C-alpha positions as CSV (number, residue, x, y, z in Angstrom):
1,M,0.0,0.0,0.0
2,L,1.1,3.6,-0.4
3,G,0.6,4.4,3.3
4,F,-1.3,7.6,4.3
5,K,-0.2,9.4,1.1
6,K,-2.4,7.6,-1.4
7,I,-3.2,8.4,-5.0
8,I,-7.0,8.8,-5.3
9,S,-8.4,5.6,-6.7
10,V,-11.8,4.2,-7.7
11,V,-10.5,0.7,-8.3
12,A,-7.5,-0.3,-6.1
13,A,-5.8,1.8,-3.6
14,S,-2.6,-0.2,-4.1
15,A,-2.2,0.8,-7.7
16,I,-2.0,4.2,-9.4
17,A,-5.5,4.8,-10.6
18,L,-7.7,7.4,-12.1
19,S,-10.1,9.4,-9.8
20,L,-12.7,9.5,-12.6
21,C,-16.1,7.9,-13.2
22,S,-15.3,8.1,-16.8
23,C,-13.2,5.0,-16.7
24,S,-15.1,2.8,-19.2
25,L,-17.4,5.6,-20.4
26,F,-15.8,6.9,-23.5
27,D,-16.5,10.1,-25.5
28,K,-16.1,9.0,-29.2
29,D,-14.8,12.5,-30.0
30,N,-12.0,12.0,-27.5
31,T,-11.0,8.5,-28.5
32,A,-11.6,8.4,-32.2
33,D,-8.1,9.6,-33.1
34,L,-6.1,8.1,-30.2
35,E,-3.2,5.9,-31.5
36,G,-3.7,2.3,-30.6
37,F,-7.1,2.8,-29.0
38,D,-8.7,0.0,-31.1
39,I,-6.2,-2.5,-29.6
40,L,-7.0,-1.3,-26.1
41,R,-10.7,-1.2,-26.6
42,K,-10.6,-4.8,-27.8
43,A,-8.6,-5.9,-24.8
44,M,-11.1,-4.2,-22.5
45,D,-14.1,-5.8,-24.2
46,T,-12.5,-9.2,-24.0
47,Y,-11.7,-8.8,-20.3
48,N,-15.4,-7.8,-19.6
49,K,-16.7,-11.0,-21.3
50,Q,-14.3,-13.7,-20.1
51,S,-15.2,-16.1,-17.3
52,S,-11.9,-16.0,-15.4
53,G,-8.7,-14.0,-15.2
54,G,-7.2,-11.4,-13.0
55,I,-4.4,-8.9,-12.4
56,E,-1.0,-8.8,-10.6
57,V,0.4,-5.4,-9.5
58,Y,4.1,-5.1,-9.1
59,D,5.7,-2.0,-7.4
60,E,8.8,-1.3,-9.5
61,V,10.2,1.2,-6.9
62,K,9.9,-1.1,-3.9
63,Q,10.4,-4.2,-6.1
64,V,7.6,-6.1,-4.4
65,T,4.3,-7.6,-5.6
66,E,1.7,-5.2,-4.3
67,Q,-1.4,-7.1,-5.1
68,K,-2.7,-10.2,-6.9
69,F,-6.4,-10.8,-7.7
70,I,-7.7,-13.9,-9.6
71,Y,-11.4,-14.6,-10.3
72,W,-13.6,-17.3,-11.8
73,Y,-17.4,-17.3,-12.5
74,D,-19.3,-20.6,-11.9
75,E,-22.0,-22.0,-14.1
76,V,-24.6,-19.6,-12.7
77,D,-22.3,-16.6,-12.9
78,V,-21.6,-16.4,-9.2
79,L,-18.1,-15.0,-8.6
80,T,-15.3,-16.8,-6.8
81,Y,-12.1,-14.8,-6.2
82,Y,-8.9,-14.8,-4.2
83,L,-7.1,-11.6,-3.3
84,E,-3.7,-11.0,-1.8
85,K,-2.3,-7.5,-1.1
86,A,0.3,-5.8,1.0
87,D,-1.0,-4.1,4.1
88,D,0.2,-0.9,5.8
89,N,2.3,-2.8,8.3
90,G,4.4,-4.8,5.9
91,G,2.2,-7.9,6.1
92,V,-0.2,-9.5,3.7
93,Y,-4.0,-9.3,3.7
94,K,-5.9,-12.2,2.1
95,E,-9.5,-12.5,1.0
96,Y,-11.4,-15.4,-0.5
97,T,-15.1,-15.8,-1.5
98,S,-17.0,-18.3,-3.4
99,G,-20.2,-16.3,-3.2
100,Y,-21.5,-18.9,-0.6
101,S,-18.7,-18.5,1.9
102,Y,-16.2,-15.7,2.7
103,F,-12.8,-15.9,4.4
104,V,-10.2,-13.2,5.3
105,E,-6.8,-13.4,6.8
106,E,-5.1,-10.4,8.6
107,N,-1.9,-10.5,10.5
108,G,-1.7,-14.3,10.0
109,V,-5.1,-14.9,11.5
110,G,-7.7,-16.5,9.3
111,E,-11.4,-16.4,9.9
112,E,-14.7,-17.2,8.1
113,L,-17.2,-14.4,8.0
114,M,-20.8,-14.9,8.7
115,K,-23.3,-13.3,6.3
116,S,-24.3,-11.0,9.1
117,D,-20.8,-9.5,9.1
118,E,-20.7,-6.1,7.5
119,R,-17.5,-7.1,5.7
120,Y,-19.3,-10.0,3.9
121,R,-19.7,-9.4,0.1
122,F,-21.4,-11.3,-2.6
123,Y,-20.6,-10.7,-6.3
124,D,-22.0,-12.0,-9.6
125,R,-21.6,-11.1,-13.2
126,E,-24.7,-9.0,-13.7
127,F,-26.0,-7.3,-10.6
128,A,-23.1,-7.0,-8.2
129,T,-19.9,-7.0,-10.3
130,H,-16.5,-6.7,-8.7
131,P,-14.6,-3.8,-10.3
132,Q,-11.5,-5.9,-10.9
133,T,-13.5,-8.3,-13.1
134,T,-14.3,-5.4,-15.4
135,D,-12.3,-3.2,-17.8
136,K,-11.7,-0.7,-15.0
137,V,-8.5,-2.6,-14.3
138,F,-7.0,-1.0,-17.4
139,Y,-7.2,2.5,-15.7
140,F,-7.9,4.4,-18.9
141,S,-9.3,7.9,-19.1
142,D,-10.5,9.6,-22.3
143,E,-9.9,13.0,-20.8
144,G,-6.6,15.0,-20.7
145,V,-4.5,12.9,-23.1
146,I,-1.6,15.0,-24.2
147,E,0.5,12.3,-26.0
148,D,-0.6,9.1,-27.7
149,T,2.1,7.0,-29.3
150,L,1.8,3.6,-30.9
151,K,5.0,1.5,-31.5
152,V,4.9,-1.7,-33.5
153,N,7.9,-4.1,-33.7
154,S,8.9,-6.3,-36.6
155,D,7.0,-9.3,-35.0
156,K,3.9,-7.1,-34.7
157,S,4.1,-6.8,-30.9
158,G,4.3,-3.3,-29.6
159,S,3.1,-0.7,-27.1
160,I,0.6,2.1,-26.7
161,L,1.6,5.1,-24.6
162,Y,-0.9,7.6,-23.2
163,R,0.5,10.6,-21.3
164,Y,-1.9,12.8,-19.4
165,D,-2.3,16.3,-18.2
166,P,-3.4,15.3,-14.6
167,E,-5.5,18.4,-14.0
168,K,-7.4,18.0,-17.2
169,A,-7.9,14.3,-16.6
170,G,-9.2,15.0,-13.1
171,M,-6.5,13.0,-11.3
172,G,-5.2,13.9,-7.9
173,I,-3.2,12.7,-5.0
174,E,-3.9,13.1,-1.3
175,G,-1.7,15.8,0.3
176,G,0.1,16.9,-2.8
177,K,0.2,17.6,-6.5
178,L,0.3,15.1,-9.3
179,E,2.5,16.7,-12.0
180,S,2.7,13.9,-14.6
181,F,1.0,10.6,-15.3
182,S,1.4,8.1,-18.0
183,T,0.2,4.5,-18.9
184,E,2.0,2.4,-21.4
185,Y,0.2,-0.8,-22.6
186,F,2.2,-3.7,-24.1
187,F,0.7,-6.1,-26.6
188,D,1.9,-9.3,-28.2
189,E,2.0,-10.3,-31.9
190,N,-1.7,-11.1,-31.7
191,E,-2.5,-7.6,-30.4
192,V,-3.3,-9.0,-27.0
193,I,-2.4,-6.7,-24.1
194,T,-0.3,-8.7,-21.7
195,H,0.7,-5.9,-19.2
196,F,0.9,-2.2,-18.7
197,V,3.1,0.3,-16.8
198,Q,1.9,3.3,-14.9
199,I,4.2,6.1,-13.8
200,A,3.2,9.1,-11.6
201,Q,5.4,11.9,-10.5
202,G,4.8,15.0,-8.4
203,S,5.4,16.4,-4.9
204,Y,3.6,16.5,-1.6
205,D,2.6,19.6,0.3
206,D,5.6,19.3,2.5
207,G,7.9,19.6,-0.5
208,E,8.8,15.9,-0.7
209,E,9.0,14.7,-4.3
210,F,7.5,11.3,-5.3
211,I,7.6,8.8,-8.1
212,Y,5.3,5.8,-8.3
213,K,5.8,3.1,-10.9
214,Y,3.7,0.0,-11.2
215,T,3.6,-2.9,-13.7
216,I,0.2,-4.4,-13.9
217,K,0.1,-7.9,-15.5
218,I,-3.2,-9.0,-17.1
219,I,-3.7,-12.7,-16.1
220,P,-5.4,-14.4,-19.1
221,E,-8.5,-16.5,-18.9
222,S,-6.6,-19.6,-19.8
223,E,-4.5,-19.5,-16.6
224,V,-7.4,-19.4,-14.1
225,G,-9.9,-22.2,-13.4
226,P,-12.0,-23.0,-10.3
227,I,-10.3,-21.5,-7.3
228,D,-9.7,-23.4,-4.1
229,N,-9.7,-21.6,-0.7
230,P,-6.1,-21.2,0.6
231,I,-7.1,-19.5,3.8
232,K,-7.1,-21.6,6.9
233,V,-9.3,-20.7,9.8
234,T,-7.2,-20.0,12.9
235,E,-8.4,-21.9,15.9
236,K,-9.2,-19.6,18.9
237,P,-7.7,-20.7,22.2
238,Q,-10.2,-22.2,24.5
239,E,-11.1,-20.3,27.6
240,E,-10.3,-22.0,30.9
């Protein structure tokens, strides 16, 4: 996690994300001429429709995996997912739900949540979708793009770079100013986006400069099937 100085996010506080509701809502006038947008749009549409997948977020500055999220829809479109993410204390927070049961692990202590617990969540494909099973994981905004560059290699793989004016894009950071923000998407020879890199730079109100750099891997549908629960319930000591 980014600690108390967090970039404003509507998707995942552990990754750099846009503070915009316009993620996934595109203005055709703003996207029609963007280099490589047809490749990105196809990837987003594919991710929305697939039955399983996920993302893995790697912090390039700290050189640690910040978060991993995998999901799978069953035959009636109820969501099973497993989440691991770094917590503020240097530990790992874990979460698993099959839609019918819910488990969490904090500070090494695993527990099963009852449906009466306010932390209990249920997700499905249509009525209660989890944001990380949608195209919001691509963190795209159609506002404030000041540079769009498509590079294609000899084997037809390549990258799409979008650089933003943070103010025009409506991006912000708690307790400071975001001075530059970019996302570069990398695709293979079949124009399938495999991962992307986000870089944000700026300074906090106390004068401290910052740079955040994350690599977000798109976990393909073919790599995720039914997900078993890895969280073990910690037995509570019996009272004497």
